[in-house]
mmCIF file as Biopython writes it, N, C-alpha, C and O atoms, coordinates in Angstrom:
data_model
#
loop_
_atom_site.group_PDB
_atom_site.id
_atom_site.type_symbol
_atom_site.label_atom_id
_atom_site.label_alt_id
_atom_site.label_comp_id
_atom_site.label_asym_id
_atom_site.label_entity_id
_atom_site.label_seq_id
_atom_site.pdbx_PDB_ins_code
_atom_site.Cartn_x
_atom_site.Cartn_y
_atom_site.Cartn_z
_atom_site.occupancy
_atom_site.B_iso_or_equiv
_atom_site.auth_seq_id
_atom_site.auth_asym_id
_atom_site.pdbx_PDB_model_num
ATOM 1   N N  . VAL A ? 1  ? 82.314  85.503  98.888 1.0 0.0 1  A 1 
ATOM 2   C CA . VAL A ? 1  ? 82.131  86.025  97.514 1.0 0.0 1  A 1 
ATOM 3   C C  . VAL A ? 1  ? 82.396  87.516  97.494 1.0 0.0 1  A 1 
ATOM 4   O O  . VAL A ? 1  ? 83.030  88.031  96.573 1.0 0.0 1  A 1 
ATOM 5   N N  . GLU A ? 2  ? 81.916  88.197  98.497 1.0 0.0 2  A 1 
ATOM 6   C CA . GLU A ? 2  ? 82.095  89.656  98.528 1.0 0.0 2  A 1 
ATOM 7   C C  . GLU A ? 2  ? 83.586  90.002  98.513 1.0 0.0 2  A 1 
ATOM 8   O O  . GLU A ? 2  ? 84.012  90.943  97.843 1.0 0.0 2  A 1 
ATOM 9   N N  . GLY A ? 3  ? 84.368  89.222  99.262 1.0 0.0 3  A 1 
ATOM 10  C CA . GLY A ? 3  ? 85.812  89.491  99.320 1.0 0.0 3  A 1 
ATOM 11  C C  . GLY A ? 3  ? 86.460  89.286  97.961 1.0 0.0 3  A 1 
ATOM 12  O O  . GLY A ? 3  ? 87.304  90.075  97.538 1.0 0.0 3  A 1 
ATOM 13  N N  . VAL A ? 4  ? 86.057  88.218  97.283 1.0 0.0 4  A 1 
ATOM 14  C CA . VAL A ? 4  ? 86.643  87.934  95.968 1.0 0.0 4  A 1 
ATOM 15  C C  . VAL A ? 4  ? 86.306  89.052  94.994 1.0 0.0 4  A 1 
ATOM 16  O O  . VAL A ? 4  ? 87.172  89.540  94.268 1.0 0.0 4  A 1 
ATOM 17  N N  . ILE A ? 5  ? 85.040  89.451  94.986 1.0 0.0 5  A 1 
ATOM 18  C CA . ILE A ? 5  ? 84.611  90.528  94.083 1.0 0.0 5  A 1 
ATOM 19  C C  . ILE A ? 5  ? 85.401  91.800  94.393 1.0 0.0 5  A 1 
ATOM 20  O O  . ILE A ? 5  ? 85.818  92.523  93.488 1.0 0.0 5  A 1 
ATOM 21  N N  . SER A ? 6  ? 85.596  92.059  95.680 1.0 0.0 6  A 1 
ATOM 22  C CA . SER A ? 6  ? 86.320  93.260  96.080 1.0 0.0 6  A 1 
ATOM 23  C C  . SER A ? 6  ? 87.745  93.214  95.552 1.0 0.0 6  A 1 
ATOM 24  O O  . SER A ? 6  ? 88.268  94.217  95.066 1.0 0.0 6  A 1 
ATOM 25  N N  . ILE A ? 7  ? 88.374  92.043  95.650 1.0 0.0 7  A 1 
ATOM 26  C CA . ILE A ? 7  ? 89.759  91.900  95.177 1.0 0.0 7  A 1 
ATOM 27  C C  . ILE A ? 7  ? 89.813  92.125  93.666 1.0 0.0 7  A 1 
ATOM 28  O O  . ILE A ? 7  ? 90.666  92.859  93.167 1.0 0.0 7  A 1 
ATOM 29  N N  . VAL A ? 8  ? 88.893  91.484  92.948 1.0 0.0 8  A 1 
ATOM 30  C CA . VAL A ? 8  ? 88.868  91.624  91.493 1.0 0.0 8  A 1 
ATOM 31  C C  . VAL A ? 8  ? 88.647  93.082  91.119 1.0 0.0 8  A 1 
ATOM 32  O O  . VAL A ? 8  ? 89.298  93.604  90.215 1.0 0.0 8  A 1 
ATOM 33  N N  . PHE A ? 9  ? 87.722  93.738  91.821 1.0 0.0 9  A 1 
ATOM 34  C CA . PHE A ? 9  ? 87.425  95.137  91.532 1.0 0.0 9  A 1 
ATOM 35  C C  . PHE A ? 9  ? 88.657  95.996  91.786 1.0 0.0 9  A 1 
ATOM 36  O O  . PHE A ? 9  ? 88.953  96.910  91.016 1.0 0.0 9  A 1 
ATOM 37  N N  . ASN A ? 10 ? 89.374  95.700  92.868 1.0 0.0 10 A 1 
ATOM 38  C CA . ASN A ? 10 ? 90.574  96.458  93.194 1.0 0.0 10 A 1 
ATOM 39  C C  . ASN A ? 10 ? 91.634  96.258  92.123 1.0 0.0 10 A 1 
ATOM 40  O O  . ASN A ? 10 ? 92.313  97.209  91.734 1.0 0.0 10 A 1 
ATOM 41  N N  . ILE A ? 11 ? 91.782  95.027  91.642 1.0 0.0 11 A 1 
ATOM 42  C CA . ILE A ? 11 ? 92.771  94.743  90.602 1.0 0.0 11 A 1 
ATOM 43  C C  . ILE A ? 11 ? 92.401  95.495  89.327 1.0 0.0 11 A 1 
ATOM 44  O O  . ILE A ? 11 ? 93.256  96.117  88.697 1.0 0.0 11 A 1 
ATOM 45  N N  . ASP A ? 12 ? 91.118  95.435  88.949 1.0 0.0 12 A 1 
ATOM 46  C CA . ASP A ? 12 ? 90.659  96.137  87.756 1.0 0.0 12 A 1 
ATOM 47  C C  . ASP A ? 12 ? 90.893  97.633  87.909 1.0 0.0 12 A 1 
ATOM 48  O O  . ASP A ? 12 ? 91.351  98.291  86.975 1.0 0.0 12 A 1 
ATOM 49  N N  . GLY A ? 13 ? 90.584  98.164  89.067 1.0 0.0 13 A 1 
ATOM 50  C CA . GLY A ? 13 ? 90.777  99.591  89.318 1.0 0.0 13 A 1 
ATOM 51  C C  . GLY A ? 13 ? 92.245  99.956  89.219 1.0 0.0 13 A 1 
ATOM 52  O O  . GLY A ? 13 ? 92.585  101.017 88.696 1.0 0.0 13 A 1 
ATOM 53  N N  . TYR A ? 14 ? 93.123  99.089  89.715 1.0 0.0 14 A 1 
ATOM 54  C CA . TYR A ? 14 ? 94.561  99.354  89.655 1.0 0.0 14 A 1 
ATOM 55  C C  . TYR A ? 14 ? 95.030  99.345  88.209 1.0 0.0 14 A 1 
ATOM 56  O O  . TYR A ? 14 ? 95.829  100.189 87.803 1.0 0.0 14 A 1 
ATOM 57  N N  . LYS A ? 15 ? 94.526  98.382  87.428 1.0 0.0 15 A 1 
ATOM 58  C CA . LYS A ? 15 ? 94.908  98.310  86.019 1.0 0.0 15 A 1 
ATOM 59  C C  . LYS A ? 15 ? 94.455  99.571  85.288 1.0 0.0 15 A 1 
ATOM 60  O O  . LYS A ? 15 ? 95.200  100.132 84.484 1.0 0.0 15 A 1 
ATOM 61  N N  . VAL A ? 16 ? 93.230  100.013 85.574 1.0 0.0 16 A 1 
ATOM 62  C CA . VAL A ? 16 ? 92.701  101.218 84.928 1.0 0.0 16 A 1 
ATOM 63  C C  . VAL A ? 16 ? 93.547  102.421 85.328 1.0 0.0 16 A 1 
ATOM 64  O O  . VAL A ? 16 ? 93.869  103.262 84.489 1.0 0.0 16 A 1 
ATOM 65  N N  . SER A ? 17 ? 93.906  102.505 86.607 1.0 0.0 17 A 1 
ATOM 66  C CA . SER A ? 17 ? 94.693  103.633 87.088 1.0 0.0 17 A 1 
ATOM 67  C C  . SER A ? 17 ? 96.054  103.653 86.401 1.0 0.0 17 A 1 
ATOM 68  O O  . SER A ? 17 ? 96.504  104.710 85.957 1.0 0.0 17 A 1 
ATOM 69  N N  . THR A ? 18 ? 96.719  102.494 86.306 1.0 0.0 18 A 1 
ATOM 70  C CA . THR A ? 18 ? 98.030  102.449 85.677 1.0 0.0 18 A 1 
ATOM 71  C C  . THR A ? 18 ? 97.903  102.794 84.201 1.0 0.0 18 A 1 
ATOM 72  O O  . THR A ? 18 ? 98.786  103.441 83.639 1.0 0.0 18 A 1 
ATOM 73  N N  . SER A ? 19 ? 96.810  102.368 83.564 1.0 0.0 19 A 1 
ATOM 74  C CA . SER A ? 19 ? 96.614  102.668 82.152 1.0 0.0 19 A 1 
ATOM 75  C C  . SER A ? 19 ? 96.441  104.173 81.964 1.0 0.0 19 A 1 
ATOM 76  O O  . SER A ? 19 ? 96.987  104.753 81.026 1.0 0.0 19 A 1 
ATOM 77  N N  . GLU A ? 20 ? 95.684  104.798 82.853 1.0 0.0 20 A 1 
ATOM 78  C CA . GLU A ? 20 ? 95.465  106.241 82.754 1.0 0.0 20 A 1 
ATOM 79  C C  . GLU A ? 20 ? 96.781  106.987 82.938 1.0 0.0 20 A 1 
ATOM 80  O O  . GLU A ? 20 ? 97.028  108.001 82.285 1.0 0.0 20 A 1 
ATOM 81  N N  . LEU A ? 21 ? 97.624  106.474 83.834 1.0 0.0 21 A 1 
ATOM 82  C CA . LEU A ? 21 ? 98.900  107.136 84.089 1.0 0.0 21 A 1 
ATOM 83  C C  . LEU A ? 21 ? 99.895  106.847 82.966 1.0 0.0 21 A 1 
ATOM 84  O O  . LEU A ? 21 ? 100.918 107.521 82.846 1.0 0.0 21 A 1 
ATOM 85  N N  . GLY A ? 22 ? 99.592  105.843 82.148 1.0 0.0 22 A 1 
ATOM 86  C CA . GLY A ? 22 ? 100.494 105.506 81.056 1.0 0.0 22 A 1 
ATOM 87  C C  . GLY A ? 22 ? 101.571 104.541 81.513 1.0 0.0 22 A 1 
ATOM 88  O O  . GLY A ? 22 ? 102.568 104.342 80.819 1.0 0.0 22 A 1 
ATOM 89  N N  . GLU A ? 23 ? 101.371 103.931 82.696 1.0 0.0 23 A 1 
ATOM 90  C CA . GLU A ? 23 ? 102.373 102.977 83.187 1.0 0.0 23 A 1 
ATOM 91  C C  . GLU A ? 23 ? 101.907 101.570 82.861 1.0 0.0 23 A 1 
ATOM 92  O O  . GLU A ? 23 ? 100.954 101.080 83.468 1.0 0.0 23 A 1 
ATOM 93  N N  . ASN A ? 24 ? 102.557 100.915 81.920 1.0 0.0 24 A 1 
ATOM 94  C CA . ASN A ? 24 ? 102.182 99.552  81.539 1.0 0.0 24 A 1 
ATOM 95  C C  . ASN A ? 24 ? 103.416 98.671  81.593 1.0 0.0 24 A 1 
ATOM 96  O O  . ASN A ? 24 ? 104.142 98.552  80.607 1.0 0.0 24 A 1 
ATOM 97  N N  . PRO A ? 25 ? 103.659 98.048  82.754 1.0 0.0 25 A 1 
ATOM 98  C CA . PRO A ? 25 ? 104.850 97.216  82.940 1.0 0.0 25 A 1 
ATOM 99  C C  . PRO A ? 25 ? 104.858 96.013  82.014 1.0 0.0 25 A 1 
ATOM 100 O O  . PRO A ? 25 ? 105.794 95.214  82.047 1.0 0.0 25 A 1 
#
């Protein structure tokens, strides 16, 4: 479970980072 949560958190963080940078593929 910890691994899954970590992956989801990483994906969410990546989406937030791309949104902040203005990169929305």
